[in-house]
N, C-alpha and C positions, 0 to 999 in steps of 0.2 A: 181667723175664719178659714174654713176648708170645706171642699165638697165631700159628700159621703161620710159625714161624721156619724151617721146612724148605723154604719157597719162596725162590728167588733174588729179588734186589731187582727185576730186570726183570719177573719173573713177578708180583710184588706190584703193580708199577705197571700192568701190563696187566689185572689182575683187579679191583683195588680202586679204587673212587672215593674212599673214605676208608680208609686203611690202619689195621690194628689198632694200638692204642697200648700202651705199656708199663704194667705194673701190678705190684704186690707186696703183701705182707701189710700194708704201711703205707698202702695206698690207702684212700680214703674207704670206709667200711663199705657204704654203699648201692650204690656202684659195684662194689665187690669182691664183693658177694653175687651178682652176675651173672657173675663171672669164674671160677667153678669148672670150667666146661666138662665134659669127660669125666673124672670122678673115679675113678681106678684104685684098687681095693682089693687089698691083698696081705697074706697072713698074716704075723704077727710072727715066725714060725718060718722065713721065707724067708732064706737066707744072702746075705750081701754086699749088703744093701740100700743101704748107704752108697756102695759102688762103683757100683751101678746109677745112683744119683743123680749122683755125680761125673762119670761117663762119659756122662750123658744117654742111657742105653741106650734108653729108650722115647721115640722121636722125637715131638715135639709135646705131651708130657705137661706139664700145668700144675697139676694137683692130684692128691694121692694120700693114701690112708688106710692106715695100718699097723694091722692088725686084731688085737686081743687077745680078741675075743669069739667069734662063731660060727665063724670060720676056724681057731680053735685048740681042739683037744680038751682036756678037763679035765686029763688026765694030762700034757699038754704045757705047761700054763699057766705054771708057774714058769720053765721053760726059755725060753718065749716072752718073758716079762717081762725076763729077763736078756739075751736076744739083742737085744730092742728097745733097751734102755738102752745096751748095748755098741755097737750100730750108730750110734746117735745121738751117742754120745760120740766115736766115731771121726770122724763128720762134723763135729762141733763142733771137734775138734782141727784139721781141715783149714781150717775157717772162721777159727779163731784165727791160723793161719799165713798168712792172706790168700790162700789158694789159691782161695777162692771167696767171694762176697758173698751177702747175703740175696737179692739180685735174681737170682742164679743158681739159686736153689732153687725147685722147685714149691711151691705151697701145701701144707704137710704137716700132717696130723692123725693122732691116734691114736684108735682106737675102743676104749673101755674097757668093762669089765663092770659096775663099780659105783664108788661114791665112795671106798671104801678103796683100790681099785686105782689110781685117779687120784692119790690122795695119795701112794701108794707110788712110782709112776712119777715124779711131780713131785720127790719127795725124792731119788730116785736119779739123776735127770737133772741136778739143780742148775741152773747157768746155761745148760746145753745146751737147756733147754726153750724158749729164745728162738728156736730154729730152727723151732719149731712155730707154725702159724697158729692152732691150736685143737684141740678134742677133739670126737669124735663120740659122742653119747649114745644108745645103742641102747635099744629098748623104753621110750622116754621116757613118763612118766606124770605126772599132776598130783600124785600122792601123794608120790613121792620126788624129783621134779624140782627142787624148791626148793633142797635141800641141794647138789645137783650144780651148779646155776647159781650158787649162792653161792660155791662153790669156784672156778668159772671166773672169777667177778668178782675173787676174791682173787688168782688167778694173773695176771689182766690188770693189776691194780694194781702187781704186782711186775715183770712182763715184758710190758708192753703192746706191740702189741695181742694179745689171746688170746680166741678166739671159741668158741662152742658151736654144734654142728649136731645138734639132736635128731632122732632117727628115730622116726617114728610107725609102730608095728608091733605093738601089744599087742592082746590079745583084747577089751579094753573099747572099743577103737576100731573094730575090724572087726564086732563084734556090734551089731546094729541097736538093741537096746533101751537100750544104754548109750553109744552112739556120740556123740551130740550133747552130752550132759552132759560126757563126758570131753574132747571136742575143745574145747568152750568153756572148760572149766577150764584146759586146757593153754594155750589162747590167752591167757587173762587172766594166767597165770603168765609166759608169754614176754613179754607186753607190759611187764611190770615190769623185764625185763632186755633190752629190745629192742636197745639199743646193743651188746650182746654176743652177739646171735644172728645168725649169718651166713647161715644157710640152713636150711630145713626139708626133711627127706628122708622118703621113703616106703619102708617095708620090705615090698615086695610078696611076697618069698619067704616071710617069716614069716607074713604074712596068709594066703597060699595054704596053707601048712603046717598051719594051724589047721583047715582043711577037707579035708585030704588031697588037695589039688589041686596039680598041677605043669603049668604051661602048656608046650605044645610049641613047636618052632621056627616053626611056622606060626601061632602064636597070640600076640597082644599082650596086655598087661595090660587093655586096654580091651575085649577079647573075653570076659574072665572076669567074669560078671555081678556076683558078690558083691564083687569087687575094684574093678570099674568104679564101682559105687555108692559104695563107701567113698572112692575117690579124688575123686569128685565132691563129697562132703561135706567132705573135707579142703581142696579148692580153695575151696569156698563159705566156709569159716571163716577160712582163713589168707591168702586173696588179696583180701579186701575192701579197697576203695580207701582207706578211712579209716585203716587200720593194716595195710598189706600186708607179707607176707614173700615172699621168693623161694622157690619150691618146686622141688625137683629131681626129675627123672624117675626112676622105679624102675629097678632093675638089669635089664640084658639078659643072660641066662644062657648063651647059645649062642655057640660060636666054631669048631666043627669040622664037617666035611662028614658028613652022614648021608643015607640015602635019604629022599626027600621024599614025603609022602602027598598034599599038596595042591599046587595050582598056585603058581608063584612070585608074589610080592607086589609086584613092580616092573613097571609098564606098559612095553611095548616102545616106544611112540611117542616119549617124550622122548629116549630114547637114539638111536633111529633118525633122528629129525629133526635132532638136534644133531650126531651123529657118523657116521651111515650104518652100513655093515656093521661098522666098528670099534666103534661104540657097542653093537651087538647082542652082539658078542663080549665086550665089557667087562661088559655086563649079565649075561651067562652066568657070568662069573667071580664077580661079586658073589653070584649065587645059589648057586654051588658052595661059597662060603665062608660061607653062611648070613648074609650081611650084608643081604639084602633085608628080612628080618623086622625087623632092627635099624633100618633106615632108615624103614620104615613106622611103627614104634613111636615113634621120635624125632619124626617129623612129627606124630603124634597127640599126643605130649607138648606140642609147641609150639602146636598148635591149641587145647590146653586151658590154655595160659598157663604151662606149666612151662619152666624154663630149665636146661640141663645134664642130666647123667645119671650114675648110678652104673654103673661098668663093672668087669668082672673079667678083661678081656683087653686087651693093648695094641693089638691090631688094631682095636679099636673107637674109639680116640681120635680119629682124623682124621675119621671119618664123623660122629660126634656133633658135633664142633666146626664142621665145615663146614656142617652143616645149621642151626646157630644163627647163622650170618652173616646180617646184615641185607641185604635186597635194595635196589636203588636205588629202586624204587617205594615200598617200605615207608618208607624213610628220607625221601624227599621228601614223602610224605603226612604223616608224623609231624612234620616240621619245619613244614609248612604249618599243621597243627592247633595246635601249640604257639605259633607266631607269631600265630595268630588268636585266642588264648584270651581276650584282652582287647578284641576287636573287638565291634561290635554284631551282626555276622552270626552266626547260629546254625548255618549250614550253608554249605559251599562245595563246588563241583565240584572233584574231584581234577584235578591237572595232567595226568593220563593219560586224562581224559575217559571213565573206565570205572566210576566210583563216586562217591558223595557222602560227603564228610568232615563228619560232625556234630561240632561242636567240643566240646561238653560231654561227650557219651557216649564219644567217642574220645580224650579228653585223657589219661586214665590210661594207655591203651594206647600213645599217642604218646610219653609220657615214658619208658616202659619200653623202647621201641624205640630212643630216643636214647641211653639208658644202655647198652644192648647194643651199639649201633653203635660206641661208644668203645672197647670191648674186642675185639669180634669183627670190626669193620670193616664197610664197606658196599661191595657189589659195584658195578662199573660197570654202566650200563644195557646190557641185552642179555646179561649174564652171569647164570648161575644157580648154585645150590649144587652142582649136578651137576658143574660145571666144577672146583670145588674138590675134590670127592671123587675125580675122575678122576686126580688127582695121587698118590693113595694107592697103597701096595703092600700087598696083602691076605694075602700068604703070610708067615707068621711062624714062626720056628723058636725054640722055647723052649730 
């Protein structure tokens, strides 16, 4: 599996100083934790999931979650469990016939409701569970999380690797008086199972729901005060350099055109300067498809140290992944900082003569950039993430 397989080889050569590298569920955990990219959620009631995966219906898809929780109504639950198992068994049959290998599959997870359901699905899947990269644990909390992680560890020992991705979305986390106690308790718990935690995710929709808030297409998670403050504390606890976790950006909910109340969130200048009148037309298309808000939120995710994003529509895949590609300037700065880590100099002027690289303060950032560069690649000097997004086709027919 690799990012940007929808580019021709000559396009990759022209765009990338360092091309994206192959990865799979068997890659090193620290590296793989940066490789989720745009993680597509789909309900377990969706028909023909195995065919969608076999045919690579969703171009550029590298990770998906089959959801047995909020995306499935209570009265549909038994049917959803049976459908999920049936679809994965069909996929496993194709795998056994050598029609595909594990490298052909996206990183696949199931989102479960509770420990009992995880045990049930595990039993019904049998050896087909080896197709999964792990499990998503919604409404994760310090009280019940230990049993879930112990089961994940048990599955890992039988079908390694098998990872957990806890979602932080409970009332104890969003409510200020209990937040730090709960976050620190969860952090201490995760640290005991760190080798089996791939990613920490943020349940923005559940958080907003507790306050009767739903953000509009013109609003990012960082514009909602109660959500912004909570995300800041999650980053504070889980991204500390002494024991960091990769944190994924919250879901972007919008994908269809609606009348706009506020002005578009993409500046004209980068598009006009790069592509002239064609660039302005393309910018208008992004706005018509509500992708401008997504782009703005992903840029805010990255500015706050988050990597990848939960998505609910395939048209979001390419934009999210393109924006996570490392620029040439970032990469050269990162390499310079890492190479100078053992030098006597504490600060060096950037090769681009536009900033100072302080070795100790910037070292953790630099190491993250180099890990990301291995998966997402590095753009040639003079190219931007906009050049990658321009390749996308935003009209999707379900």
